[in-house]
Phi, psi and omega in degrees: 000132179284157178303319183295328178293317178296317179295323179294319176297321176297320179294326177294319177293320178295324178297317178296321177296319178296320178297318179295318179296315178298319178298316181295317180293318182293332186249010189296336182267000185275141178295138177075008181286135174246124180299153177257156173217160178259130180240096179288138177232152178284145177284182183297335180266010179086354179267160178300147180287159177280334178244135181244133179256152178263139179238143177277146173296141179273333186286348177070018180291156182281164178276136175250119186301324180297317180293321181294318179289326174296317177297321180297317179295317178296321178296318179298315180297318179293322178297316179297321179295318178294322177296321178295322178295320179295316178299317180297317179298317179294320178297316179295322177297319178296320179296318180296318178297318179297321180291329183278349180260000000 
């Protein structure tokens, strides 16, 4: 598996996490709202799945804006790190191709 494939799977999981965070922030003042979270699970081969599903909290606890924004900042940093890994992998692939010609 190439580095970019692993980073892309990570970005897909981060995207699902970002959707859950946005959903929680948008609905935090509504009665009966239960926050969502992303629960990554390993696929049948032990690797992360290509599709990540969002699950609602069962405990019914309220959304805390501080936690959601902290999660949002962490997601952004992780997304940027994965994007940098993909760029590096593509750059290295280009160098290898250039060396072989």
